[in-house]
N, C-alpha and C positions, 0 to 999 in steps of 0.2 A: 817559127822555131823548128830547127832541123834536128833530127835524131837518127842514130844508128841503132838497129835492133840486133842483138846477138842471141845465138841459140835458137834460130828460126826453125821450129820443129814441124813446120808445114811440109818439110821434105820427107817426114815420116809418112808411112802409108797406112794411116788410120784416121778415122773421122775426128777423134778427140783433139789430137794435136793440130790438125788442120784448122779446126774451129777456134782453138786458142789463139792462133796467130791472126786469123781473120778478125777476132774481137780486139786484139791488141791494136791493129790498124784502125779499126772503127772508133774505139774509145780514145786513142791518142789524137786522132783527127778532131774529134768533138771537143777536145781540150786545147786545140790550137797547136798540136805537135804533128809535124809531118815526118814520117819515117822515110828517109831518102835512100837508105841502104839496109838490107837485112842479111846478116851473115848466117850461112847455113850451120846447123848443128854439126859438131865435131870439126869445124873448120879451124885451122891453126892460124889465128890472127897474128901470133907472134912472128911467124915466118913471112908475113906479107908486109913489106916495108911501105908500100903505097897505101895500104889500108891504115897502117899505124900513123902515117902522115895525115891522112884524112880524119882520123880520130882526133888528132890535136886541133883540128879546125871546126869540128862539129859542136853544136850547142849542148848536147847531152847524149849519153848512151843508156840504152835499156837492155837488161839481160833477162830473158825469159827463162827462169830457173826450172820451171815445170818439175819433172821427176828426176832431174840431173844431180842436184846438190846433196848427195849423201855419200857416206863411206869414203870421203876424201878421194873420190874417183878422179881419174886423170883429167877428164873433160871438165869436171867441177872445179878442179884446181886451176885449170887454164882460164876459166871464166872468172874465178876469184882474182887471179893475177891481172886480169883486165881492169878490175877496179883500182888496183894500185897504179897501173899505167895511166889511167884517166886522172887519178888524183894528182899524180906527179906533174901533169900538164894542165891542171886547172879545169878539167872537164867533168861535170857531174855524172855519176854513174849509179844507176838504180837497179837493184835486183827486185824483180816482180814475179808474182805467180809461182812461187817456189815452195818445194818441200825442203826441209833441213833436218838431217838425221845422221847420227854416228860420225860426226866430223871432228877433226883435231887440227890439222894444218889449215884447213879451210876456215876454222874459227878465227885464226889470226888474220887471214887475208880479208875476211868480211869487215874488218874495221875500216877499210878504205872505201866502202860504199857510201854514197851520199844519202841513201835511204834503202831500207829493206822491207819488202812486203811479202809475207809468206802466206801459204794457203790455209794454215790451220794453227791452232793454239799449241799443239805439241811441238811443232817446229819453232814457234816463237819462244817456247819455254827452253828449248835447247840453246837457242841464241842468248836468251837472258841469263842462263847459267854460265855462259862464257863471257858475260859482261856487256852484251849488246842489246839494243832495243829494236824490235821488229813489230810492224803493224800486221794484223791479220786481215787479209782480203781473200775470200773464198775463190776457188778456181774460176778462171775467166770464162769457161764454157757456160757458167751459170748466169752470165750477163746477157746471154742471147734472149731477145724478146720477140723474135719472129718464129712461130711454131706452126706446124700443120694443125688444121682444125681437128679437134677430138672427134672420134667416131666410136662405133660399137667395139667393145673389147671382146676378144675370143681367144682362149687358150693361152699357153705360155711359151716362153723362149728361153733358151740357154745360150749364154755367151761364154767365151773362154777366159784365158789368163795371159799375163805377160810371160809365164813359164810354160815351156813346151810340154812338160809332163802333166801339168795341171790342165792345159788345153785339151790334151788327149783324155784326161779324166772327165772333163766337161762333156766332150763328145760322147764318151761311153755312157755317162749319166743321162744325156739327152736321148740316146738310142734306147737305153733300157726302159726309160719312162715314156717312149714314143712321143717325144716333144721335139719341136723344131729347133734347130741350131741356127744361130745368127752370129756372123763374124763382124767385128768392127773394122776389118781391113777396108782400105779405100784406095782407089787409083791415085797414084802420085800426082800432085798438082804441078803445072808448068811454072817454073820459077822465073817468070818474066817481070821486069821492072823492079828487081831487087838489088841491082847494082853489081851483080856478079855474072857477067855474060857467059862464062864457061859453064855455069850451073843451068843455064837455059837448055843447052844441048844435053847435059847430063840428065836433067829431069825429063826431057823428051825421050831419051833412050830408056829411062826407067819406066816411063809411061807405056812405051811400046812393049817392053819386057813384061810389064804387069798385065797388059791386055792379052798377051800370048799365054801367060800363066792362067789367067781367068778362063780363057777359052779351053785350055788343056784340062782344067779342073772340071769343066762341064761334061767332058766326054770320058774322063777317067772313071775307072771302077770305084765304088765306094770303098775307102780304105778299111782294111780289117786288122792291120797291125801297125803299131806306131813306128814311124820313121820320119826323117826330115821331109822327104818327098810327100809322104802321106799328110803331114801337117800343113804343108804348102797347099796341096789340093784342097784340104778341108777348109782352110782359111779363105781361099778364093772362091770355092764353090758356093759358099754360104754368105758371100759379101754382097753389099748393095753398092751401086755405082755412085750414089750421091748421099750427102748428109740428110737431105730432106726425106729420101726413101728410108734411111735408117731410122729417123725420128718417127716416120709413119708406122714402121713395123713395131717400134716400142709402144707408141701411143694407141695401137690397136690390139695390144696384148693385155691379158688380165694380170700377168705376173712375169717377172724376169729373174733369172739366176745368172750372176756374173762374177768373175774375178778380176775385172778390169775397172780401174778407177774412173775412166771417162765414160764407160758404159753406165756406171752408177750415177755420175752427174747428169747424163742424158736421160736416165730414168727419172731423176728428180725433176728435170725440166718438163718432161711429158706426164708427170704425176703418175708414173707406173709403179705399182708395188713390186718390190724386189727383195731378194736375199743375196747378200754379197759374200764372197769367199776371200779371205785375206790375201794380200799381194806381197810385193817385195819390200815395201816400207810401211810406215804407219799411216799412209795417206788415206786408205779407205776407212779405217777405224776413226781417224781424226775427222774426216768429212762427216761421217755419221754422227759423231759427237757434236759437231757444229750445227748440224741440221736437226738435232734432237731425235735421231733415229738409231741410237746406239745398239739396240738389241738385234738389228737386222743383219747379223753376221752368222756364218757357219764355218766349220772347220774343213768341210769337204763338199764337193759338188753333189754327191749322193744325198747328203744331209740337207743341203739347200733345196734340191729338187723335191725332196719329201715334204719340206716345210712350206715352200712358196705358194702352192695352190690353196692352202688353207690360211693365208696370212694377208688379207687385204689391208689397206691403210685404215687405221682407226680415225675417228673424227679429231682426236687430239693430235695424231701424227699429221693429218692434213693441215691442221691449223699451224703447227710448228713448221711444216714444209713451206707453206705460203709465206710465212714471216721470214724464213731463211732465204727464200728466193728474192723477195723484195730487198732484204738487207744486202744480199750479194750484189744485186744490180747497183744499188746506191753506193756501196763501198767501192766497187770497181770504178764508177764514174768519179768518185771523190779522190781515189788514188791518183788518177791521171791529172785531175785539177791540182792536187798538191804538188805533183812533179812539175807541172807547167809553172805554177806559182813560184816554186823554189828557184827555177831557172830564170824566170823573169826578174825576180828580186836580185839575183846574182848579177844579171846583165845591167840592172839599174845602178848597181854599186860600182861598176867598172868605169 
């Protein structure tokens, strides 16, 4: 069974989105679905006639919604319109791993999906209020089952935010508390075998550029004032080269403060106590609700850094976390089995 993946966020330069796409490939393959092309995020599929012709011949399309599907954003609408194109040509199209918030026009486009799988109940409720049914499957980073061996934990870490001003706030909070800062930034992956040859060269150029930025950040002075250049140096200076190294850092820490959704999911995976600072959608709050860890939120990084060292996981929290991680893995596997079954049933009727 051949599939196309849209909104391939592995082109992003951070460990969370790269892991999401890796897990999509693994889980799809386990269900008998082979992803033969992966369309990069922000790619204009409507302007690519050859791609549109290929869509009409493929067995199904998968859209990795991730953090895109909110506020009727331009890219979100483009992905929503893909569902209508697929439906018009008899190709099943599934939205997976998605947030859903503050949409209007997108609510109408969503009726053309063959199935919708969102990451949290608040997203599902927004769709239900618009007359649609969505299944909840937690973020696919949580389906990862290969982790570094746990070791002794020592000290804390502070991670930033999707917002520039909050990342600077995080950096200042870490310095004031004399705590290490850790960035989720990651070298871009080479986009080979994705069915878009031009993006291989683009990703290679981005990789070289990222390596130069990381080198420059190592020799630059520690930034004292906020600027775009200072934030770039900050993010690369405190980045790890691999996901494994990032997970090791989390797993060897007593606590973490973060404003990034995927840093929270990776803290959950490594069973690292954390305090989260709110982000640009309800995604962090909803994740904590799903995991039974709702109180672990703060309004500011200073507040979070003050709370985190005195807030280990309680026995009840650990029990809830283990149940949530098991449920997340099982639901991720079941989602791809359902998608494969839907498409195989469709083929048998033709």
